[in-house]
mmCIF file as Biopython writes it, N, C-alpha, C and O atoms, coordinates in Angstrom:
data_model
#
loop_
_atom_site.group_PDB
_atom_site.id
_atom_site.type_symbol
_atom_site.label_atom_id
_atom_site.label_alt_id
_atom_site.label_comp_id
_atom_site.label_asym_id
_atom_site.label_entity_id
_atom_site.label_seq_id
_atom_site.pdbx_PDB_ins_code
_atom_site.Cartn_x
_atom_site.Cartn_y
_atom_site.Cartn_z
_atom_site.occupancy
_atom_site.B_iso_or_equiv
_atom_site.auth_seq_id
_atom_site.auth_asym_id
_atom_site.pdbx_PDB_model_num
ATOM 1   N N  . MET A ? 1  ? -17.978 -20.587 43.188  1.0 0.0 1  A 1 
ATOM 2   C CA . MET A ? 1  ? -17.323 -19.330 42.873  1.0 0.0 1  A 1 
ATOM 3   C C  . MET A ? 1  ? -18.041 -18.236 43.660  1.0 0.0 1  A 1 
ATOM 4   O O  . MET A ? 1  ? -19.270 -18.178 43.695  1.0 0.0 1  A 1 
ATOM 5   N N  . THR A ? 2  ? -17.260 -17.383 44.281  1.0 0.0 2  A 1 
ATOM 6   C CA . THR A ? 2  ? -17.869 -16.312 45.073  1.0 0.0 2  A 1 
ATOM 7   C C  . THR A ? 2  ? -18.302 -15.173 44.164  1.0 0.0 2  A 1 
ATOM 8   O O  . THR A ? 2  ? -17.904 -15.089 43.002  1.0 0.0 2  A 1 
ATOM 9   N N  . GLU A ? 3  ? -19.126 -14.304 44.723  1.0 0.0 3  A 1 
ATOM 10  C CA . GLU A ? 3  ? -19.602 -13.152 43.957  1.0 0.0 3  A 1 
ATOM 11  C C  . GLU A ? 3  ? -18.436 -12.244 43.575  1.0 0.0 3  A 1 
ATOM 12  O O  . GLU A ? 3  ? -18.426 -11.673 42.484  1.0 0.0 3  A 1 
ATOM 13  N N  . ASP A ? 4  ? -17.461 -12.107 44.459  1.0 0.0 4  A 1 
ATOM 14  C CA . ASP A ? 4  ? -16.278 -11.288 44.149  1.0 0.0 4  A 1 
ATOM 15  C C  . ASP A ? 4  ? -15.470 -11.891 43.004  1.0 0.0 4  A 1 
ATOM 16  O O  . ASP A ? 4  ? -14.970 -11.168 42.142  1.0 0.0 4  A 1 
ATOM 17  N N  . GLU A ? 5  ? -15.345 -13.202 42.997  1.0 0.0 5  A 1 
ATOM 18  C CA . GLU A ? 5  ? -14.624 -13.867 41.912  1.0 0.0 5  A 1 
ATOM 19  C C  . GLU A ? 5  ? -15.361 -13.706 40.583  1.0 0.0 5  A 1 
ATOM 20  O O  . GLU A ? 5  ? -14.747 -13.484 39.540  1.0 0.0 5  A 1 
ATOM 21  N N  . ILE A ? 6  ? -16.682 -13.821 40.641  1.0 0.0 6  A 1 
ATOM 22  C CA . ILE A ? 6  ? -17.480 -13.647 39.427  1.0 0.0 6  A 1 
ATOM 23  C C  . ILE A ? 6  ? -17.344 -12.221 38.913  1.0 0.0 6  A 1 
ATOM 24  O O  . ILE A ? 6  ? -17.199 -12.002 37.711  1.0 0.0 6  A 1 
ATOM 25  N N  . THR A ? 7  ? -17.389 -11.254 39.822  1.0 0.0 7  A 1 
ATOM 26  C CA . THR A ? 7  ? -17.237 -9.847  39.437  1.0 0.0 7  A 1 
ATOM 27  C C  . THR A ? 7  ? -15.859 -9.609  38.835  1.0 0.0 7  A 1 
ATOM 28  O O  . THR A ? 7  ? -15.732 -8.933  37.814  1.0 0.0 7  A 1 
ATOM 29  N N  . ALA A ? 8  ? -14.828 -10.162 39.465  1.0 0.0 8  A 1 
ATOM 30  C CA . ALA A ? 8  ? -13.466 -10.003 38.952  1.0 0.0 8  A 1 
ATOM 31  C C  . ALA A ? 8  ? -13.341 -10.639 37.568  1.0 0.0 8  A 1 
ATOM 32  O O  . ALA A ? 8  ? -12.705 -10.077 36.676  1.0 0.0 8  A 1 
ATOM 33  N N  . LEU A ? 9  ? -13.943 -11.798 37.398  1.0 0.0 9  A 1 
ATOM 34  C CA . LEU A ? 9  ? -13.898 -12.477 36.106  1.0 0.0 9  A 1 
ATOM 35  C C  . LEU A ? 9  ? -14.651 -11.672 35.050  1.0 0.0 9  A 1 
ATOM 36  O O  . LEU A ? 9  ? -14.179 -11.537 33.921  1.0 0.0 9  A 1 
ATOM 37  N N  . ALA A ? 10 ? -15.803 -11.143 35.403  1.0 0.0 10 A 1 
ATOM 38  C CA . ALA A ? 10 ? -16.579 -10.323 34.469  1.0 0.0 10 A 1 
ATOM 39  C C  . ALA A ? 10 ? -15.799 -9.067  34.088  1.0 0.0 10 A 1 
ATOM 40  O O  . ALA A ? 10 ? -15.791 -8.669  32.923  1.0 0.0 10 A 1 
ATOM 41  N N  . ASP A ? 11 ? -15.148 -8.449  35.063  1.0 0.0 11 A 1 
ATOM 42  C CA . ASP A ? 11 ? -14.327 -7.266  34.774  1.0 0.0 11 A 1 
ATOM 43  C C  . ASP A ? 11 ? -13.180 -7.613  33.832  1.0 0.0 11 A 1 
ATOM 44  O O  . ASP A ? 11 ? -12.865 -6.854  32.915  1.0 0.0 11 A 1 
ATOM 45  N N  . HIS A ? 12 ? -12.566 -8.754  34.064  1.0 0.0 12 A 1 
ATOM 46  C CA . HIS A ? 12 ? -11.457 -9.185  33.212  1.0 0.0 12 A 1 
ATOM 47  C C  . HIS A ? 12 ? -11.949 -9.453  31.787  1.0 0.0 12 A 1 
ATOM 48  O O  . HIS A ? 12 ? -11.286 -9.086  30.817  1.0 0.0 12 A 1 
ATOM 49  N N  . ILE A ? 13 ? -13.105 -10.088 31.669  1.0 0.0 13 A 1 
ATOM 50  C CA . ILE A ? 13 ? -13.682 -10.346 30.341  1.0 0.0 13 A 1 
ATOM 51  C C  . ILE A ? 13 ? -13.974 -9.033  29.636  1.0 0.0 13 A 1 
ATOM 52  O O  . ILE A ? 13 ? -13.683 -8.889  28.449  1.0 0.0 13 A 1 
ATOM 53  N N  . THR A ? 14 ? -14.543 -8.078  30.350  1.0 0.0 14 A 1 
ATOM 54  C CA . THR A ? 14 ? -14.830 -6.763  29.769  1.0 0.0 14 A 1 
ATOM 55  C C  . THR A ? 14 ? -13.546 -6.098  29.291  1.0 0.0 14 A 1 
ATOM 56  O O  . THR A ? 14 ? -13.508 -5.509  28.210  1.0 0.0 14 A 1 
ATOM 57  N N  . HIS A ? 15 ? -12.499 -6.196  30.098  1.0 0.0 15 A 1 
ATOM 58  C CA . HIS A ? 15 ? -11.201 -5.628  29.723  1.0 0.0 15 A 1 
ATOM 59  C C  . HIS A ? 15 ? -10.665 -6.309  28.456  1.0 0.0 15 A 1 
ATOM 60  O O  . HIS A ? 15 ? -10.187 -5.638  27.542  1.0 0.0 15 A 1 
ATOM 61  N N  . LEU A ? 16 ? -10.746 -7.624  28.410  1.0 0.0 16 A 1 
ATOM 62  C CA . LEU A ? 16 ? -10.260 -8.362  27.240  1.0 0.0 16 A 1 
ATOM 63  C C  . LEU A ? 16 ? -11.069 -8.022  25.993  1.0 0.0 16 A 1 
ATOM 64  O O  . LEU A ? 16 ? -10.510 -7.921  24.901  1.0 0.0 16 A 1 
ATOM 65  N N  . GLU A ? 17 ? -12.381 -7.846  26.147  1.0 0.0 17 A 1 
ATOM 66  C CA . GLU A ? 17 ? -13.209 -7.457  25.006  1.0 0.0 17 A 1 
ATOM 67  C C  . GLU A ? 17 ? -12.798 -6.087  24.479  1.0 0.0 17 A 1 
ATOM 68  O O  . GLU A ? 17 ? -12.785 -5.859  23.269  1.0 0.0 17 A 1 
ATOM 69  N N  . GLY A ? 18 ? -12.462 -5.178  25.390  1.0 0.0 18 A 1 
ATOM 70  C CA . GLY A ? 18 ? -11.976 -3.859  24.980  1.0 0.0 18 A 1 
ATOM 71  C C  . GLY A ? 18 ? -10.663 -3.962  24.226  1.0 0.0 18 A 1 
ATOM 72  O O  . GLY A ? 18 ? -10.470 -3.294  23.210  1.0 0.0 18 A 1 
ATOM 73  N N  . GLU A ? 19 ? -9.765  -4.795  24.721  1.0 0.0 19 A 1 
ATOM 74  C CA . GLU A ? 19 ? -8.487  -4.989  24.035  1.0 0.0 19 A 1 
ATOM 75  C C  . GLU A ? 19 ? -8.689  -5.620  22.662  1.0 0.0 19 A 1 
ATOM 76  O O  . GLU A ? 19 ? -8.003  -5.261  21.704  1.0 0.0 19 A 1 
ATOM 77  N N  . LEU A ? 20 ? -9.624  -6.554  22.564  1.0 0.0 20 A 1 
ATOM 78  C CA . LEU A ? 20 ? -9.912  -7.194  21.284  1.0 0.0 20 A 1 
ATOM 79  C C  . LEU A ? 20 ? -10.472 -6.181  20.292  1.0 0.0 20 A 1 
ATOM 80  O O  . LEU A ? 20 ? -10.080 -6.167  19.125  1.0 0.0 20 A 1 
ATOM 81  N N  . ALA A ? 21 ? -11.386 -5.335  20.755  1.0 0.0 21 A 1 
ATOM 82  C CA . ALA A ? 21 ? -11.946 -4.300  19.878  1.0 0.0 21 A 1 
ATOM 83  C C  . ALA A ? 21 ? -10.847 -3.354  19.410  1.0 0.0 21 A 1 
ATOM 84  O O  . ALA A ? 21 ? -10.823 -2.948  18.248  1.0 0.0 21 A 1 
ATOM 85  N N  . GLN A ? 22 ? -9.945  -3.006  20.311  1.0 0.0 22 A 1 
ATOM 86  C CA . GLN A ? 22 ? -8.824  -2.129  19.950  1.0 0.0 22 A 1 
ATOM 87  C C  . GLN A ? 22 ? -7.918  -2.817  18.924  1.0 0.0 22 A 1 
ATOM 88  O O  . GLN A ? 22 ? -7.443  -2.177  17.986  1.0 0.0 22 A 1 
ATOM 89  N N  . ALA A ? 23 ? -7.683  -4.099  19.100  1.0 0.0 23 A 1 
ATOM 90  C CA . ALA A ? 23 ? -6.853  -4.849  18.147  1.0 0.0 23 A 1 
ATOM 91  C C  . ALA A ? 23 ? -7.524  -4.898  16.777  1.0 0.0 23 A 1 
ATOM 92  O O  . ALA A ? 23 ? -6.854  -4.773  15.752  1.0 0.0 23 A 1 
ATOM 93  N N  . HIS A ? 24 ? -8.832  -5.077  16.756  1.0 0.0 24 A 1 
ATOM 94  C CA . HIS A ? 24 ? -9.559  -5.087  15.477  1.0 0.0 24 A 1 
ATOM 95  C C  . HIS A ? 24 ? -9.442  -3.735  14.777  1.0 0.0 24 A 1 
ATOM 96  O O  . HIS A ? 24 ? -9.242  -3.675  13.564  1.0 0.0 24 A 1 
ATOM 97  N N  . ARG A ? 25 ? -9.567  -2.652  15.545  1.0 0.0 25 A 1 
ATOM 98  C CA . ARG A ? 25 ? -9.416  -1.316  14.946  1.0 0.0 25 A 1 
ATOM 99  C C  . ARG A ? 25 ? -8.012  -1.138  14.393  1.0 0.0 25 A 1 
ATOM 100 O O  . ARG A ? 25 ? -7.835  -0.592  13.304  1.0 0.0 25 A 1 
ATOM 101 N N  . ARG A ? 26 ? -7.028  -1.591  15.129  1.0 0.0 26 A 1 
ATOM 102 C CA . ARG A ? 26 ? -5.633  -1.469  14.683  1.0 0.0 26 A 1 
ATOM 103 C C  . ARG A ? 26 ? -5.412  -2.272  13.400  1.0 0.0 26 A 1 
ATOM 104 O O  . ARG A ? 26 ? -4.733  -1.809  12.484  1.0 0.0 26 A 1 
ATOM 105 N N  . ILE A ? 27 ? -5.976  -3.453  13.338  1.0 0.0 27 A 1 
ATOM 106 C CA . ILE A ? 27 ? -5.852  -4.273  12.124  1.0 0.0 27 A 1 
ATOM 107 C C  . ILE A ? 27 ? -6.485  -3.558  10.940  1.0 0.0 27 A 1 
ATOM 108 O O  . ILE A ? 27 ? -5.897  -3.511  9.859   1.0 0.0 27 A 1 
ATOM 109 N N  . ARG A ? 28 ? -7.685  -2.997  11.133  1.0 0.0 28 A 1 
ATOM 110 C CA . ARG A ? 28 ? -8.338  -2.259  10.040  1.0 0.0 28 A 1 
ATOM 111 C C  . ARG A ? 28 ? -7.479  -1.082  9.600   1.0 0.0 28 A 1 
ATOM 112 O O  . ARG A ? 28 ? -7.333  -0.827  8.404   1.0 0.0 28 A 1 
ATOM 113 N N  . ASP A ? 29 ? -6.906  -0.359  10.574  1.0 0.0 29 A 1 
ATOM 114 C CA . ASP A ? 29 ? -6.043  0.775   10.239  1.0 0.0 29 A 1 
ATOM 115 C C  . ASP A ? 29 ? -4.825  0.318   9.444   1.0 0.0 29 A 1 
ATOM 116 O O  . ASP A ? 29 ? -4.451  0.950   8.456   1.0 0.0 29 A 1 
ATOM 117 N N  . LEU A ? 30 ? -4.208  -0.778  9.875   1.0 0.0 30 A 1 
ATOM 118 C CA . LEU A ? 30 ? -3.025  -1.288  9.178   1.0 0.0 30 A 1 
ATOM 119 C C  . LEU A ? 30 ? -3.372  -1.795  7.784   1.0 0.0 30 A 1 
ATOM 120 O O  . LEU A ? 30 ? -2.601  -1.607  6.844   1.0 0.0 30 A 1 
ATOM 121 N N  . GLU A ? 31 ? -4.525  -2.435  7.647   1.0 0.0 31 A 1 
ATOM 122 C CA . GLU A ? 31 ? -4.948  -2.895  6.324   1.0 0.0 31 A 1 
ATOM 123 C C  . GLU A ? 31 ? -5.184  -1.713  5.388   1.0 0.0 31 A 1 
ATOM 124 O O  . GLU A ? 31 ? -4.821  -1.763  4.213   1.0 0.0 31 A 1 
ATOM 125 N N  . ALA A ? 32 ? -5.793  -0.652  5.914   1.0 0.0 32 A 1 
ATOM 126 C CA . ALA A ? 32 ? -6.022  0.548   5.097   1.0 0.0 32 A 1 
ATOM 127 C C  . ALA A ? 32 ? -4.695  1.189   4.714   1.0 0.0 32 A 1 
ATOM 128 O O  . ALA A ? 32 ? -4.521  1.639   3.581   1.0 0.0 32 A 1 
ATOM 129 N N  . GLU A ? 33 ? -3.767  1.228   5.654   1.0 0.0 33 A 1 
ATOM 130 C CA . GLU A ? 33 ? -2.441  1.791   5.380   1.0 0.0 33 A 1 
ATOM 131 C C  . GLU A ? 33 ? -1.707  0.963   4.324   1.0 0.0 33 A 1 
ATOM 132 O O  . GLU A ? 33 ? -1.060  1.517   3.435   1.0 0.0 33 A 1 
ATOM 133 N N  . ALA A ? 34 ? -1.810  -0.359  4.423   1.0 0.0 34 A 1 
ATOM 134 C CA . ALA A ? 34 ? -1.168  -1.236  3.439   1.0 0.0 34 A 1 
ATOM 135 C C  . ALA A ? 34 ? -1.787  -1.037  2.056   1.0 0.0 34 A 1 
ATOM 136 O O  . ALA A ? 34 ? -1.073  -1.003  1.054   1.0 0.0 34 A 1 
ATOM 137 N N  . ALA A ? 35 ? -3.105  -0.907  2.002   1.0 0.0 35 A 1 
ATOM 138 C CA . ALA A ? 35 ? -3.775  -0.677  0.714   1.0 0.0 35 A 1 
ATOM 139 C C  . ALA A ? 35 ? -3.321  0.651   0.118   1.0 0.0 35 A 1 
ATOM 140 O O  . ALA A ? 35 ? -3.098  0.749   -1.088  1.0 0.0 35 A 1 
ATOM 141 N N  . ASP A ? 36 ? -3.185  1.667   0.958   1.0 0.0 36 A 1 
ATOM 142 C CA . ASP A ? 36 ? -2.720  2.970   0.489   1.0 0.0 36 A 1 
ATOM 143 C C  . ASP A ? 36 ? -1.289  2.873   -0.042  1.0 0.0 36 A 1 
ATOM 144 O O  . ASP A ? 36 ? -0.966  3.458   -1.076  1.0 0.0 36 A 1 
ATOM 145 N N  . CYS A ? 37 ? -0.443  2.141   0.659   1.0 0.0 37 A 1 
ATOM 146 C CA . CYS A ? 37 ? 0.945   1.952   0.205   1.0 0.0 37 A 1 
ATOM 147 C C  . CYS A ? 37 ? 0.985   1.212   -1.131  1.0 0.0 37 A 1 
ATOM 148 O O  . CYS A ? 37 ? 1.757   1.568   -2.021  1.0 0.0 37 A 1 
ATOM 149 N N  . ARG A ? 38 ? 0.148   0.179   -1.267  1.0 0.0 38 A 1 
ATOM 150 C CA . ARG A ? 38 ? 0.103   -0.560  -2.537  1.0 0.0 38 A 1 
ATOM 151 C C  . ARG A ? 38 ? -0.355  0.354   -3.667  1.0 0.0 38 A 1 
ATOM 152 O O  . ARG A ? 38 ? 0.185   0.299   -4.772  1.0 0.0 38 A 1 
ATOM 153 N N  . HIS A ? 39 ? -1.343  1.188   -3.392  1.0 0.0 39 A 1 
ATOM 154 C CA . HIS A ? 39 ? -1.849  2.106   -4.417  1.0 0.0 39 A 1 
ATOM 155 C C  . HIS A ? 39 ? -0.759  3.096   -4.835  1.0 0.0 39 A 1 
ATOM 156 O O  . HIS A ? 39 ? -0.561  3.337   -6.025  1.0 0.0 39 A 1 
ATOM 157 N N  . ARG A ? 40 ? -0.056  3.669   -3.856  1.0 0.0 40 A 1 
ATOM 158 C CA . ARG A ? 40 ? 1.030   4.602   -4.181  1.0 0.0 40 A 1 
ATOM 159 C C  . ARG A ? 40 ? 2.123   3.906   -4.980  1.0 0.0 40 A 1 
ATOM 160 O O  . ARG A ? 40 ? 2.678   4.493   -5.909  1.0 0.0 40 A 1 
ATOM 161 N N  . GLU A ? 41 ? 2.436   2.678   -4.634  1.0 0.0 41 A 1 
ATOM 162 C CA . GLU A ? 41 ? 3.454   1.920   -5.368  1.0 0.0 41 A 1 
ATOM 163 C C  . GLU A ? 41 ? 2.999   1.666   -6.805  1.0 0.0 41 A 1 
ATOM 164 O O  . GLU A ? 41 ? 3.799   1.760   -7.737  1.0 0.0 41 A 1 
ATOM 165 N N  . GLU A ? 42 ? 1.722   1.346   -6.985  1.0 0.0 42 A 1 
ATOM 166 C CA . GLU A ? 42 ? 1.194   1.149   -8.341  1.0 0.0 42 A 1 
ATOM 167 C C  . GLU A ? 42 ? 1.287   2.439   -9.150  1.0 0.0 42 A 1 
ATOM 168 O O  . GLU A ? 42 ? 1.629   2.407   -10.332 1.0 0.0 42 A 1 
ATOM 169 N N  . LEU A ? 43 ? 0.986   3.566   -8.521  1.0 0.0 43 A 1 
ATOM 170 C CA . LEU A ? 43 ? 1.092   4.854   -9.217  1.0 0.0 43 A 1 
ATOM 171 C C  . LEU A ? 43 ? 2.539   5.151   -9.601  1.0 0.0 43 A 1 
ATOM 172 O O  . LEU A ? 43 ? 2.813   5.621   -10.706 1.0 0.0 43 A 1 
ATOM 173 N N  . ARG A ? 44 ? 3.466   4.873   -8.677  1.0 0.0 44 A 1 
ATOM 174 C CA . ARG A ? 44 ? 4.891   5.081   -8.976  1.0 0.0 44 A 1 
ATOM 175 C C  . ARG A ? 44 ? 5.336   4.183   -10.122 1.0 0.0 44 A 1 
ATOM 176 O O  . ARG A ? 44 ? 6.050   4.625   -11.023 1.0 0.0 44 A 1 
ATOM 177 N N  . GLU A ? 45 ? 4.917   2.938   -10.087 1.0 0.0 45 A 1 
ATOM 178 C CA . GLU A ? 45 ? 5.296   1.993   -11.145 1.0 0.0 45 A 1 
ATOM 179 C C  . GLU A ? 45 ? 4.746   2.455   -12.492 1.0 0.0 45 A 1 
ATOM 180 O O  . GLU A ? 45 ? 5.440   2.378   -13.506 1.0 0.0 45 A 1 
ATOM 181 N N  . ALA A ? 46 ? 3.515   2.929   -12.505 1.0 0.0 46 A 1 
ATOM 182 C CA . ALA A ? 46 ? 2.925   3.429   -13.753 1.0 0.0 46 A 1 
ATOM 183 C C  . ALA A ? 46 ? 3.703   4.639   -14.258 1.0 0.0 46 A 1 
ATOM 184 O O  . ALA A ? 46 ? 3.928   4.771   -15.461 1.0 0.0 46 A 1 
ATOM 185 N N  . ALA A ? 47 ? 4.114   5.519   -13.354 1.0 0.0 47 A 1 
ATOM 186 C CA . ALA A ? 47 ? 4.890   6.696   -13.755 1.0 0.0 47 A 1 
ATOM 187 C C  . ALA A ? 47 ? 6.242   6.280   -14.322 1.0 0.0 47 A 1 
ATOM 188 O O  . ALA A ? 47 ? 6.698   6.849   -15.314 1.0 0.0 47 A 1 
ATOM 189 N N  . VAL A ? 48 ? 6.885   5.298   -13.705 1.0 0.0 48 A 1 
ATOM 190 C CA . VAL A ? 48 ? 8.171   4.804   -14.204 1.0 0.0 48 A 1 
ATOM 191 C C  . VAL A ? 48 ? 7.988   4.203   -15.596 1.0 0.0 48 A 1 
ATOM 192 O O  . VAL A ? 48 ? 8.779   4.475   -16.499 1.0 0.0 48 A 1 
ATOM 193 N N  . GLN A ? 49 ? 6.955   3.394   -15.770 1.0 0.0 49 A 1 
ATOM 194 C CA . GLN A ? 49 ? 6.705   2.782   -17.076 1.0 0.0 49 A 1 
ATOM 195 C C  . GLN A ? 49 ? 6.450   3.848   -18.138 1.0 0.0 49 A 1 
ATOM 196 O O  . GLN A ? 49 ? 6.900   3.716   -19.276 1.0 0.0 49 A 1 
ATOM 197 N N  . GLU A ? 50 ? 5.733   4.894   -17.766 1.0 0.0 50 A 1 
ATOM 198 C CA . GLU A ? 50 ? 5.471   5.984   -18.709 1.0 0.0 50 A 1 
ATOM 199 C C  . GLU A ? 50 ? 6.769   6.696   -19.095 1.0 0.0 50 A 1 
ATOM 200 O O  . GLU A ? 50 ? 6.989   7.014   -20.264 1.0 0.0 50 A 1 
ATOM 201 N N  . ARG A ? 51 ? 7.624   6.943   -18.103 1.0 0.0 51 A 1 
ATOM 202 C CA . ARG A ? 51 ? 8.916   7.585   -18.396 1.0 0.0 51 A 1 
ATOM 203 C C  . ARG A ? 51 ? 9.774   6.706   -19.292 1.0 0.0 51 A 1 
ATOM 204 O O  . ARG A ? 51 ? 10.409  7.200   -20.223 1.0 0.0 51 A 1 
ATOM 205 N N  . VAL A ? 52 ? 9.797   5.423   -19.019 1.0 0.0 52 A 1 
ATOM 206 C CA . VAL A ? 52 ? 10.573  4.494   -19.846 1.0 0.0 52 A 1 
ATOM 207 C C  . VAL A ? 52 ? 10.051  4.519   -21.280 1.0 0.0 52 A 1 
ATOM 208 O O  . VAL A ? 52 ? 10.834  4.548   -22.229 1.0 0.0 52 A 1 
ATOM 209 N N  . ALA A ? 53 ? 8.736   4.508   -21.436 1.0 0.0 53 A 1 
ATOM 210 C CA . ALA A ? 53 ? 8.149   4.541   -22.782 1.0 0.0 53 A 1 
ATOM 211 C C  . ALA A ? 53 ? 8.535   5.828   -23.506 1.0 0.0 53 A 1 
ATOM 212 O O  . ALA A ? 53 ? 8.842   5.800   -24.698 1.0 0.0 53 A 1 
ATOM 213 N N  . ARG A ? 54 ? 8.522   6.962   -22.789 1.0 0.0 54 A 1 
ATOM 214 C CA . ARG A ? 54 ? 8.908   8.236   -23.426 1.0 0.0 54 A 1 
ATOM 215 C C  . ARG A ? 54 ? 10.377  8.229   -23.827 1.0 0.0 54 A 1 
ATOM 216 O O  . ARG A ? 54 ? 10.733  8.740   -24.889 1.0 0.0 54 A 1 
ATOM 217 N N  . ILE A ? 55 ? 11.225  7.658   -22.993 1.0 0.0 55 A 1 
ATOM 218 C CA . ILE A ? 55 ? 12.656  7.576   -23.314 1.0 0.0 55 A 1 
ATOM 219 C C  . ILE A ? 55 ? 12.864  6.710   -24.552 1.0 0.0 55 A 1 
ATOM 220 O O  . ILE A ? 55 ? 13.629  7.068   -25.447 1.0 0.0 55 A 1 
ATOM 221 N N  . ILE A ? 56 ? 12.180  5.573   -24.597 1.0 0.0 56 A 1 
ATOM 222 C CA . ILE A ? 56 ? 12.308  4.684   -25.759 1.0 0.0 56 A 1 
ATOM 223 C C  . ILE A ? 56 ? 11.835  5.389   -27.020 1.0 0.0 56 A 1 
ATOM 224 O O  . ILE A ? 56 ? 12.487  5.302   -28.061 1.0 0.0 56 A 1 
ATOM 225 N N  . GLU A ? 57 ? 10.708  6.086   -26.938 1.0 0.0 57 A 1 
ATOM 226 C CA . GLU A ? 57 ? 10.202  6.823   -28.104 1.0 0.0 57 A 1 
ATOM 227 C C  . GLU A ? 57 ? 11.194  7.895   -28.550 1.0 0.0 57 A 1 
ATOM 228 O O  . GLU A ? 57 ? 11.420  8.076   -29.746 1.0 0.0 57 A 1 
ATOM 229 N N  . ALA A ? 58 ? 11.785  8.605   -27.589 1.0 0.0 58 A 1 
ATOM 230 C CA . ALA A ? 58 ? 12.759  9.646   -27.928 1.0 0.0 58 A 1 
ATOM 231 C C  . ALA A ? 58 ? 13.988  9.028   -28.594 1.0 0.0 58 A 1 
ATOM 232 O O  . ALA A ? 58 ? 14.519  9.583   -29.555 1.0 0.0 58 A 1 
ATOM 233 N N  . GLN A ? 59 ? 14.439  7.887   -28.089 1.0 0.0 59 A 1 
ATOM 234 C CA . GLN A ? 59 ? 15.585  7.211   -28.697 1.0 0.0 59 A 1 
ATOM 235 C C  . GLN A ? 59 ? 15.262  6.764   -30.116 1.0 0.0 59 A 1 
ATOM 236 O O  . GLN A ? 59 ? 16.091  6.885   -31.018 1.0 0.0 59 A 1 
ATOM 237 N N  . GLN A ? 60 ? 14.063  6.251   -30.305 1.0 0.0 60 A 1 
ATOM 238 C CA . GLN A ? 60 ? 13.670  5.812   -31.647 1.0 0.0 60 A 1 
ATOM 239 C C  . GLN A ? 60 ? 13.612  6.995   -32.608 1.0 0.0 60 A 1 
ATOM 240 O O  . GLN A ? 60 ? 14.034  6.880   -33.759 1.0 0.0 60 A 1 
ATOM 241 N N  . ARG A ? 61 ? 13.093  8.129   -32.145 1.0 0.0 61 A 1 
ATOM 242 C CA . ARG A ? 61 ? 13.054  9.318   -33.000 1.0 0.0 61 A 1 
ATOM 243 C C  . ARG A ? 61 ? 14.463  9.793   -33.329 1.0 0.0 61 A 1 
ATOM 244 O O  . ARG A ? 61 ? 14.746  10.182  -34.463 1.0 0.0 61 A 1 
ATOM 245 N N  . SER A ? 62 ? 15.347  9.761   -32.332 1.0 0.0 62 A 1 
ATOM 246 C CA . SER A ? 62 ? 16.736  10.175  -32.564 1.0 0.0 62 A 1 
ATOM 247 C C  . SER A ? 62 ? 17.423  9.254   -33.565 1.0 0.0 62 A 1 
ATOM 248 O O  . SER A ? 62 ? 18.142  9.718   -34.450 1.0 0.0 62 A 1 
ATOM 249 N N  . ARG A ? 63 ? 17.201  7.948   -33.424 1.0 0.0 63 A 1 
ATOM 250 C CA . ARG A ? 63 ? 17.800  6.997   -34.366 1.0 0.0 63 A 1 
ATOM 251 C C  . ARG A ? 63 ? 17.253  7.213   -35.770 1.0 0.0 63 A 1 
ATOM 252 O O  . ARG A ? 63 ? 17.996  7.174   -36.751 1.0 0.0 63 A 1 
ATOM 253 N N  . ALA A ? 64 ? 15.956  7.439   -35.855 1.0 0.0 64 A 1 
ATOM 254 C CA . ALA A ? 64 ? 15.350  7.664   -37.173 1.0 0.0 64 A 1 
ATOM 255 C C  . ALA A ? 64 ? 15.897  8.942   -37.792 1.0 0.0 64 A 1 
ATOM 256 O O  . ALA A ? 64 ? 16.186  8.980   -38.988 1.0 0.0 64 A 1 
ATOM 257 N N  . ALA A ? 65 ? 16.041  9.991   -36.982 1.0 0.0 65 A 1 
ATOM 258 C CA . ALA A ? 65 ? 16.593  11.249  -37.496 1.0 0.0 65 A 1 
ATOM 259 C C  . ALA A ? 65 ? 18.044  11.057  -37.908 1.0 0.0 65 A 1 
ATOM 260 O O  . ALA A ? 65 ? 18.467  11.574  -38.942 1.0 0.0 65 A 1 
ATOM 261 N N  . GLY A ? 66 ? 18.813  10.316  -37.108 1.0 0.0 66 A 1 
ATOM 262 C CA . GLY A ? 66 ? 20.210  10.045  -37.444 1.0 0.0 66 A 1 
ATOM 263 C C  . GLY A ? 66 ? 20.328  9.234   -38.720 1.0 0.0 66 A 1 
ATOM 264 O O  . GLY A ? 66 ? 21.182  9.514   -39.561 1.0 0.0 66 A 1 
ATOM 265 N N  . ALA A ? 67 ? 19.478  8.232   -38.867 1.0 0.0 67 A 1 
ATOM 266 C CA . ALA A ? 67 ? 19.498  7.404   -40.078 1.0 0.0 67 A 1 
ATOM 267 C C  . ALA A ? 67 ? 19.129  8.234   -41.295 1.0 0.0 67 A 1 
ATOM 268 O O  . ALA A ? 67 ? 19.680  8.044   -42.379 1.0 0.0 67 A 1 
ATOM 269 N N  . LYS A ? 68 ? 18.204  9.143   -41.112 1.0 0.0 68 A 1 
ATOM 270 C CA . LYS A ? 68 ? 17.779  10.012  -42.211 1.0 0.0 68 A 1 
ATOM 271 C C  . LYS A ? 68 ? 18.937  10.910  -42.654 1.0 0.0 68 A 1 
ATOM 272 O O  . LYS A ? 68 ? 19.174  11.113  -43.845 1.0 0.0 68 A 1 
ATOM 273 N N  . ILE A ? 69 ? 19.653  11.442  -41.650 1.0 0.0 69 A 1 
ATOM 274 C CA . ILE A ? 69 ? 20.788  12.314  -41.961 1.0 0.0 69 A 1 
ATOM 275 C C  . ILE A ? 69 ? 21.889  11.515  -42.657 1.0 0.0 69 A 1 
ATOM 276 O O  . ILE A ? 69 ? 22.435  11.953  -43.670 1.0 0.0 69 A 1 
ATOM 277 N N  . LEU A ? 70 ? 22.211  10.349  -42.114 1.0 0.0 70 A 1 
ATOM 278 C CA . LEU A ? 70 ? 23.288  9.538   -42.685 1.0 0.0 70 A 1 
ATOM 279 C C  . LEU A ? 70 ? 22.904  8.941   -44.031 1.0 0.0 70 A 1 
ATOM 280 O O  . LEU A ? 70 ? 23.743  8.812   -44.922 1.0 0.0 70 A 1 
ATOM 281 N N  . GLY A ? 71 ? 21.658  8.586   -44.173 1.0 0.0 71 A 1 
ATOM 282 C CA . GLY A ? 71 ? 21.235  7.928   -45.398 1.0 0.0 71 A 1 
ATOM 283 C C  . GLY A ? 71 ? 20.779  8.897   -46.476 1.0 0.0 71 A 1 
ATOM 284 O O  . GLY A ? 71 ? 20.692  8.536   -47.649 1.0 0.0 71 A 1 
ATOM 285 N N  . GLY A ? 72 ? 20.495  10.095  -46.084 1.0 0.0 72 A 1 
ATOM 286 C CA . GLY A ? 72 ? 19.889  10.946  -47.077 1.0 0.0 72 A 1 
ATOM 287 C C  . GLY A ? 72 ? 20.636  12.152  -47.371 1.0 0.0 72 A 1 
ATOM 288 O O  . GLY A ? 72 ? 20.213  12.953  -48.204 1.0 0.0 72 A 1 
#
């Protein structure tokens, strides 16, 4: 292998290492973004569950008040 070929190969390896490092950073960024999306989805789900619970409680109070009026 000539010195020029070795230099070209070393340059190519350096370039590939840079691309690999960039890919690793991109993966970390995407993983962080996915974790953030999962967290926001969990917060939304908790808010929906809380709203559903409040609606059910309100319906139960309305039924109890209606039963009281009709029965009493």
